N, C-alpha and C positions, 0 to 999 in steps of 0.2 A: 654408520649413523644409526642412532637409536631414538625412537620417538615414543613418548608416553601417550598412548591413545586412550582417552577416556570415552564415556558414552556420548558426550556432546560432540567430540571429534569424529566418532564413528557416524553419527547422524549427519554431520557436515560433509563427510566424505561421500556418504550415500546420496545426499542432495547434489553434490558436485557431479557424481556420475550420471544422475538423472538429467541435470542441466546440460552436461556435455553430450548426452545422447539425444535429447529431444528438443532443446531450446534452439530456435533459429538465431544465429549469431553473426558477428560483423567482420568486415574487412576494413581495418584501419587503413589510412592512406599510405600504404606500404609500397616500397620500391618494387616489390615482386610483381605488382600489377603492371608497372611500366616495363619491367624486364619481360614479362609474359607477352606483352603486346609489341615489344620492340620500340617503345617510345622513349625519347629523351625527356628529362624532367620538365623542360620548357614547353613540351607539348601540352601539358595540363596545368602548369603553375605559372603565375606571374614572375616569381623568382626563378631564374634560369637554372639554378642548382637544386631546386625542389623545395617542398614545404611551403606552408602558408596558403595564401589565397589561390583559388583555382581560377583559371582564365575561362573564356567562353567554352572552349573545347572540353576542358576538364569538367565543367559543370554539366555539359551535354552528355559526356561519356557515361555517367552513372544513370542518366535517364534513358539512353538509347542502347547501350551495350550490355547493361546488367539486366537481370530478371528478378527484381525485388519480390520477396515472398508475400507482401501485402499488395495484391494486384489493384484493388480499388484505390489505394493511396497513390499508386504509381500513375493511374489514369488522371488524377487531379494534380499531379506534381508539376505539370507543364504550365499551370496557371501562375506559379510563383516566379517573381523576377527580383534579382538583387540590385537592379539598376535604380539609381535615384536621380538620374539625369542622363543626357546623351553621352556624357564623358566620364561620369563618376559611378562607381559601383562598390558595393559592400560585400563582405564575406565573413564567415565565422566558423570556429570550431569549439565545441563544448563536449566534454567527456566526463561522466560521473561513473565511479567504480565502487564496487563492494569487494573488499579484499580480506580474505581469511588467511591468517598466518598460523601455521601449525606448531605444536610444542616441540621444543628441542631438549635433548638430554644427551650431552656429550661428555666423555671421559678422556682425560689426558693422563696417561700413565707412562712413566719412565723411571730410570734408576733414581732420580732425585726429585721427581714431581708426581703428585697424585691429586689432580684437580678435576672438578666437575663443573660443567657449564650448562645451565638450565634456563628455559624460558617457557612460560605458559602460553597456550593458544590464545588467539585474539582475533577479532574481526572489526572492521570499521568501514563506514561510507566516506568517500572523499571525492572532491573535484580534481581529477587528474590534470585537466587542462581547460583553459577558457581563453580564447583569443578572438579579437576583432580585427578586420582588415579593411583598409580603404585604398582603392586604386583610382587615381585620377589621370585619365589619358589627355594630357595637355595638347599633344599633337599625336593623333592616332598613328600607331605603329612606329613612332619616332621618339617621343618624349613622354615619360610617365613618372608621376610621383606616387610612391608606395609607402604605406604605413601599416605595421603589424604591431598591435598593442595587446599584451597579455593582461587580462583582467581578473583571472582566477587560476590557481588558488592564491590567497594573499592579496595584497594591494596591486594597483595598476603598475605596469612596467613596460617600457618600450622594448620590443624585441628586434624589430627592424624598422628603419626609416631611411629611404634612399631615393635618389634620382636615377632613373634608368633611361639611358640613351641607346636606342636600337637602330637597326638598318645601317650598320657599319659594314665595311668590306668583309668578305668571307663569312657572311651571316653573323657578324660580330655585334657585341653590345658592351656598354660601359656602365658601371654602377658606382655611386659615391654616397657614403653616409654610414649608418650603422648596419652591419651585415652579419648574417649567419655565414660562417666561413666555409668555403668549399673543401671538403675532404671526405673520402670514403663513401659508403652507402648510407644515405640519410634515412635510416630506419626510424619508425615512429617511437619505439621504446628506448628512451634515454638511459634506461638501466642496463642495457647490453654493454658489455665491456668495451666493445669497439667504439661506443659513443661516450660512455661514462668515463673511462680511463684516458682516452685520447683527449677529451675535453671538447670535441667537435660535436655538439649536441644543441638541442633547442633552448637550453638555459644559458648558453654562452654565446656572446656576440662580440664584435670588435668594430672600431671606427677605422675607416679607410676606403680603399677603392678596389674594384674588381673588374678585370677584363675577361671577355669570353668570346670564343669563336666556335661555331657549330656548322661547318660546311659538310654537306653530304652525310655520310654515316659516322662522322666523328664529332666529338664535343670536348672542349678544353676550357677550363676556368682557372684564372690566376688572381689571387688577392694579395694586396700589400696593406697591412694594417698595423696599428700601434703595438699589438701583442700584449695588451693589458686587459683583455676581456671587457672592453667598452670604456675604460678610463683613459684620461690623458696620460701620455708618456713624457719622460724627461730626458730622452736621448735621441740620437739620430738613427738608431737601428730600428728596423721594421720587421714584423713577422711576415713570412711569405707562406701562402697556403695554395695548393694547386691540386686539381683533380682532372683526369682525362679519361675518355672512353672511346671505344670503337664498337660499332653496332654491326654485327654480322647476322645472317639468317639464323634465328633461334639461339644466338650466342652473343653475349656482351662481355668484352674484356676491358679492364680499366686499371688505373693505378693512382695513388695519391702520394703527396710529398708535402712536408711542412718543416720549417725551421724558424725558431724564435730565439734570439739572443737577448737576454735581459740582464739586469743587475744581479739577480739571484741565481740564475742558472741558464745554461744553453740547452735547448730542447729540440731534438731531431726526431721526426716521425716519417715513416714511409711504409708502403705495402701495396700489394695488388688486390684486386677483387674481380669477380667474374660471375656470370649467370648462364644457365643453359635451360632451354625449354624442350621438353619431350612430351608432346601431346598435352594432356591436362596437368602434367608435372612441371614445376618450375623450381630449380635449385639455384641458390645464390650463396656466395661466401666471400669473406674478407679476412685477410691476415695483416697484422700491423706489428712493426718493430718500433720501440720507443727507446731513445737514448737520452738521458739527462745527466748533465755534468755541472755541479755547483761549484767546482774548483776545489772542494774539500772531499766530496764523495761522488761516485757514479752509480746510476741505477739503470739497468737494461731490462726492458719488459717485452714480453711477447703476448699478443692477443689474437684469438681466432674466433670467427663466428661463421656458422653456416645454417641454412634453413632449407627445408623441403616443403613445398606447397602443392597441394592437390586441389585443383579448381574443378568444381562440378556444378551443373545446373545453372551456370551463369550467376550464381548468387551465394554459393557455399564454398568455403575454403578450409581445408584441413591442414594443419601446420605441425611440423616437427622441427625444432631448432636446437642447436648446441652452441654454447658460449663458453670460452676458455680463456683463462688469464694466468700467466706466469709472471708475478710481480717482480721477482728478483732471480735472474738467470743463474746466479752463483749460490743460491740457497736451495737445498733439497726439500722436497715435499711441502712447498708453500703454495701450490697451485690451487686455483678456484675454478669451478665449473658449474654450469646450469644446463638442464635439459627442459625445454618448454614443449608442452603438448597443448594444442589449441584448436578451436573451431571458430570460424568467422563467417558472417553472412550479412547481406543487405536485407533490411526489413522494408525500407522505402528508399527512394533515391536520395533522401536527406537524413536517414536514420539507420545506424548500424548497431549491432550488439556483439559482444564477444565473451568468450570464456577461455582462459589460459591457466594452465597449471605448471608451475615452475618447481622442478626438483633441484635443490641446491646442494653443493658439497664444497667444504672449505676446511681450513685447519680448525681444531676444536675450539680455540679461543674466539673465533669469529662467529658469534651467535647469529648475526644477521646473514652471514654467508652460508649458514646451515639451515636457515628457516625456509621450509617449503611454503609456497604461497599459491592460493587460488584467487584469481581476479576475474570478476564479472563486470562488464562495462556496457554502457550505452553512449554512443557517440553521435551527436547531431551536428550537421555542418551544412553550409551552403556557400 
């Protein structure tokens, strides 16, 4: 991979190094925090499979278990309350980023081809995410109405809206409505291949029901939905999506499965995931196999993701991650990969900042897949 570095890019790179070295940065609401602590997703989130509004314990966790870098702000943080009544509370996530994309200069030379693929460097400010949450406890610890509304970027869009029935046998629950489907590790970054290619991410939802059971050190969720990413279907077939975990001392083992039979294609996904904690180090990884059959052609894909997180001072996290995709198992040299270097930290209990640098590698024709990126972010939440 060859990059045309001009003076402005060199200045940007120097600035990036300075920021990576000295700027206090964030921890996005990533699963590695739960893996490090040995918590199930439901310990901190209203949604039992993670993401969205934090419950009382999740909100208290950042105030009591973290050591934010702005101590004065932390002292005053306890004065804030998201309650708007005895049974109704609000929540929000808002993240703005500044992203620099570096220049690309790729050559494809073969016996019959001599092509060049180029792109100039660029940078832009963007709202990466903006969501509002409403939780109404109609009957405390039994019946809840939950609403997750995306308000930025773009226009308003409903992400989740469901009725949650809890206190069922075996620490069970039942959800019905618009759902983020259970599958894999719910990492914050939807651009990771395990979330982008599988389709199980924060941009895709579906209509249906979900059952879950969380007795002891185990957790299992199974969803039956239309399989149309939130649209009405016109058949009797339903998509099934499931994820299950076993929580052992310093180790989490899990697996996922999904099958969707539609008019266009049959899609089967499955794969394991795991995490292990060694002192301040937390490693996690997920592998997925995808089989799609349209009746005319078949496509088999393999995806792998792993990250190593080093947690220090109760406020700083250093991250190294690797992302891999083989989109066609019968095609040679079509793989894509990304290496992410990042620093994260809490500034206050409600504000985080981040810096991540992605080193990308793909086939020469894939300019986006070869564009290295530096992303600086501020994430406010409650």
